[in-house]
C-alpha positions as CSV (number, residue, x, y, z in Angstrom):
1,M,196.5,31.2,-80.9
2,I,195.2,34.0,-78.8
3,A,192.4,34.7,-76.5
4,S,191.4,37.7,-74.8
5,L,188.4,39.1,-72.8
6,Q,189.6,42.8,-71.9
7,M,186.4,44.8,-72.3
8,Y,185.4,44.5,-68.6
9,K,188.8,43.8,-67.3
10,R,189.3,44.9,-63.7
11,P,191.7,43.4,-61.0
12,E,188.6,42.5,-59.0
13,L,187.5,40.2,-61.8
14,M,190.7,38.6,-62.8
15,E,190.1,35.4,-61.2
16,A,186.7,35.0,-62.2
17,H,187.6,35.7,-65.9
18,A,190.3,33.2,-65.4
19,R,187.9,30.8,-64.3
20,F,185.3,31.5,-67.0
21,W,188.3,30.9,-69.6
22,S,189.3,27.8,-68.2
23,L,185.7,26.4,-68.7
24,I,185.6,27.7,-72.3
25,N,189.1,26.4,-73.0
26,Q,188.0,22.9,-72.0
27,N,185.0,23.0,-73.8
28,L,186.7,24.1,-77.1
29,M,189.4,21.5,-76.8
30,E,186.7,18.9,-76.3
31,L,185.0,20.2,-79.5
32,G,188.1,19.9,-81.5
33,I,189.3,23.8,-81.4
34,N,192.6,24.3,-80.1
35,A,192.8,27.1,-77.6
36,P,195.7,28.8,-75.4
37,R,195.6,27.7,-71.9
38,E,195.6,31.6,-70.3
39,L,194.1,34.7,-71.5
40,N,196.2,37.4,-72.9
41,Q,194.7,40.6,-71.1
42,D,197.5,43.0,-72.0
43,K,198.1,42.9,-75.8
44,E,196.6,46.1,-77.9
45,V,193.2,45.0,-78.7
46,M,193.1,45.9,-82.3
47,E,196.0,43.6,-82.7
48,V,193.9,41.0,-80.9
49,W,190.8,41.4,-83.0
50,T,192.6,41.3,-86.2
51,D,194.9,38.3,-85.2
52,P,194.2,35.3,-87.9
53,D,194.7,33.1,-84.9
54,L,192.1,34.6,-82.7
55,V,190.2,31.9,-80.7
56,L,188.1,34.2,-78.7
57,S,187.7,37.8,-77.8
58,Q,185.0,40.5,-77.2
59,T,184.9,43.7,-79.3
60,C,182.8,47.0,-79.2
61,G,179.8,47.5,-81.7
62,M,181.7,50.7,-83.2
63,P,185.1,49.0,-84.2
64,Y,183.1,46.0,-85.3
65,R,180.9,47.6,-87.9
66,K,183.9,50.1,-88.9
67,F,186.8,47.8,-89.2
68,L,186.2,44.1,-88.3
69,H,182.8,42.9,-89.7
70,E,184.4,41.3,-92.8
71,K,187.5,40.2,-90.8
72,V,186.2,38.2,-88.1
73,N,183.1,35.9,-87.2
74,I,180.5,37.0,-84.6
75,V,180.1,34.2,-82.2
76,G,177.3,35.6,-80.3
77,T,176.3,38.3,-77.6
78,P,176.5,37.9,-73.9
79,I,173.4,38.7,-71.7
80,Y,174.4,40.7,-68.9
81,D,172.4,41.4,-65.7
82,L,171.0,44.7,-66.7
83,R,167.7,46.4,-66.0
84,N,165.5,48.2,-68.7
85,C,166.8,46.5,-71.8
86,A,166.2,43.7,-73.8
87,P,168.6,40.6,-73.2
88,G,171.8,41.2,-75.2
89,Y,171.3,44.9,-75.5
90,Y,172.5,47.8,-73.5
91,Y,172.6,51.6,-73.2
92,S,174.9,54.3,-72.1
93,C,174.6,56.2,-68.8
94,I,175.5,59.7,-68.9
95,V,177.0,60.5,-65.4
96,V,177.8,63.7,-63.6
97,R,178.9,64.6,-60.0
98,K,176.3,64.4,-57.4
99,N,176.3,68.1,-56.8
100,Q,176.1,69.1,-60.4
101,I,173.2,71.6,-61.1
102,G,170.8,70.6,-63.8
103,N,168.9,67.6,-64.6
104,D,169.1,67.6,-68.5
105,L,171.9,67.4,-71.0
106,S,171.0,70.6,-72.2
107,D,172.3,72.2,-69.1
108,L,175.7,70.7,-69.6
109,S,176.4,70.5,-73.3
110,H,178.9,73.4,-73.3
111,K,180.9,71.6,-70.2
112,R,183.8,69.2,-70.3
113,F,182.7,65.8,-71.9
114,A,184.9,63.0,-71.0
115,F,184.9,60.2,-73.2
116,N,187.1,57.0,-73.3
117,E,187.9,56.8,-76.9
118,E,186.8,57.8,-80.5
119,I,186.1,54.2,-81.6
120,S,183.7,53.7,-78.5
121,Q,180.1,52.8,-79.2
122,S,178.9,53.5,-75.6
123,G,181.4,56.4,-74.7
124,Y,181.5,58.4,-77.8
125,A,179.0,57.4,-80.6
126,A,176.1,56.9,-78.4
127,P,176.1,59.9,-76.4
128,L,177.0,62.2,-79.4
129,T,174.0,60.9,-81.5
130,H,171.7,61.0,-78.2
131,A,173.0,64.7,-77.9
132,A,172.3,65.4,-81.6
133,K,168.7,64.2,-81.3
134,K,168.3,67.0,-78.9
135,G,169.9,69.5,-81.2
136,L,173.1,69.5,-78.8
137,H,176.7,69.2,-80.0
138,L,179.2,68.2,-77.4
139,L,182.5,70.0,-78.6
140,N,184.3,70.4,-75.2
141,R,185.9,67.0,-75.3
142,V,188.4,65.3,-72.8
143,K,189.8,62.0,-73.8
144,S,190.1,59.6,-70.8
145,G,191.2,56.2,-72.1
146,S,188.6,54.2,-70.4
147,H,185.2,54.2,-68.7
148,R,186.5,54.0,-65.4
149,D,189.0,56.7,-66.1
150,S,186.2,58.8,-67.5
151,A,184.0,58.3,-64.2
152,K,187.3,59.1,-62.0
153,M,187.9,62.4,-64.1
154,I,184.2,63.6,-63.4
155,A,184.4,62.7,-59.8
156,D,187.7,64.7,-59.5
157,G,186.4,67.7,-61.1
158,K,188.5,67.3,-64.4
159,A,185.5,66.7,-66.5
160,D,181.8,67.6,-66.0
161,F,180.0,64.6,-67.4
162,G,180.6,61.5,-69.4
163,A,178.9,58.5,-70.8
164,L,179.7,54.9,-69.6
165,D,178.3,51.6,-70.7
166,A,175.6,50.5,-68.3
167,L,177.6,47.3,-67.3
168,S,181.0,49.5,-66.6
169,W,178.7,51.8,-64.5
170,K,177.3,48.9,-62.5
171,L,181.0,47.5,-62.0
172,I,182.1,51.2,-61.0
173,Q,179.4,51.3,-58.6
174,Q,180.4,48.0,-57.0
175,H,184.3,48.5,-56.8
176,D,185.2,52.1,-56.7
177,A,184.5,54.1,-53.8
178,F,184.5,57.4,-56.1
179,A,181.2,56.2,-57.5
180,S,179.5,57.6,-54.5
181,Q,180.2,61.0,-55.7
182,L,178.4,60.5,-59.0
183,R,174.7,60.3,-60.3
184,V,173.0,59.2,-63.7
185,L,171.8,62.2,-65.4
186,E,170.2,60.5,-68.3
187,V,170.5,57.3,-70.3
188,T,170.6,56.6,-74.1
189,E,168.2,54.5,-75.6
190,P,168.4,50.8,-74.7
191,V,168.5,49.5,-78.4
192,T,172.1,48.9,-78.9
193,P,173.3,45.3,-79.4
194,G,175.7,44.3,-76.7
195,L,179.6,43.9,-77.0
196,P,179.9,40.7,-79.3
197,Y,182.2,37.9,-78.7
198,I,184.1,37.2,-81.9
199,T,186.6,34.5,-83.5
200,S,188.7,34.5,-86.7
201,L,187.3,33.6,-89.8
202,K,188.9,30.2,-89.7
203,H,187.1,29.0,-86.6
204,N,183.6,27.8,-86.7
205,S,181.6,30.3,-84.9
206,E,178.8,27.7,-83.9
207,I,181.4,25.6,-82.2
208,V,182.7,28.5,-80.1
209,F,179.0,29.7,-79.4
210,T,178.4,26.3,-77.7
211,A,181.6,26.3,-75.8
212,I,180.9,29.7,-74.2
213,K,177.0,28.8,-73.6
214,T,178.1,25.6,-71.8
215,A,180.9,27.3,-69.9
216,I,178.4,30.1,-68.6
217,Y,176.0,27.1,-67.4
218,N,178.7,25.6,-65.4
219,L,180.3,28.6,-64.1
220,P,179.9,28.9,-60.3
221,K,177.1,31.4,-59.3
222,D,179.5,33.6,-57.4
223,D,181.7,34.1,-60.7
224,Q,178.4,34.5,-62.7
225,D,177.4,37.2,-60.3
226,A,180.8,39.0,-60.3
227,L,181.0,39.1,-64.2
228,C,177.0,39.8,-64.2
229,I,176.8,37.2,-67.0
230,K,173.6,35.2,-67.4
231,G,173.7,33.6,-70.9
232,I,174.5,34.2,-74.5
233,L,172.4,34.8,-77.7
234,K,172.6,35.3,-81.4
235,I,171.9,38.9,-82.7
236,P,171.8,39.3,-86.5
237,V,175.1,40.9,-87.8
238,S,172.5,43.4,-89.8
239,D,171.6,44.6,-86.3
240,Y,175.1,45.9,-85.5
241,L,175.8,47.1,-88.9
242,K,172.7,49.5,-88.8
243,V,173.6,51.2,-85.6
244,P,174.4,54.9,-86.8
245,D,177.8,56.2,-86.8
246,F,178.8,59.5,-85.6
């Protein structure tokens, strides 16, 4: 068995994630699903997502629709504390240095674009789709490895702009001093379903959903605020599969 919640993993949130999982674990055990006592936060994510003994993880929309949708069950989508989007949905923030000249992506499209990885919806597919709608092509690309690393590269002058999912940007603003050197240039349309919780095909996703919903309700307010989590809801699988690939 394995459980992992790596999508918004940060040292500052380690204890809050552990308490959240402890509540989920207790609920799962009471509902008849055997679950590991602790999260595995270091194993390579694709191995986690495709593990036949996966109890719970969280994936990105792009790997879900491209690789996972026939291999896992979607449990539900967390509702995060984000402005200007419907519950369970999110958007990408296109971020630049504060002193960067220009107020439109067209002013930067030829410059160095930092992205976390090619299978990221928010850091790669969404900004490329956003740019294409404007007739722009972001060809000068620099791979960073994570949203935080993209932001740090921009702050350090190693890239000129990048796209961060709205929650990652919010957490960076809360915890990283270099965020003060950055500003949001544009945002993508807030119509993308958020990062879903998943479980293996052998587990009942309704039971896992109930375990998470109850855990969020019982999670201390400080932990809810730290994780920016407000609830969980169901978004149809078809909404994930119809997001355009790039």
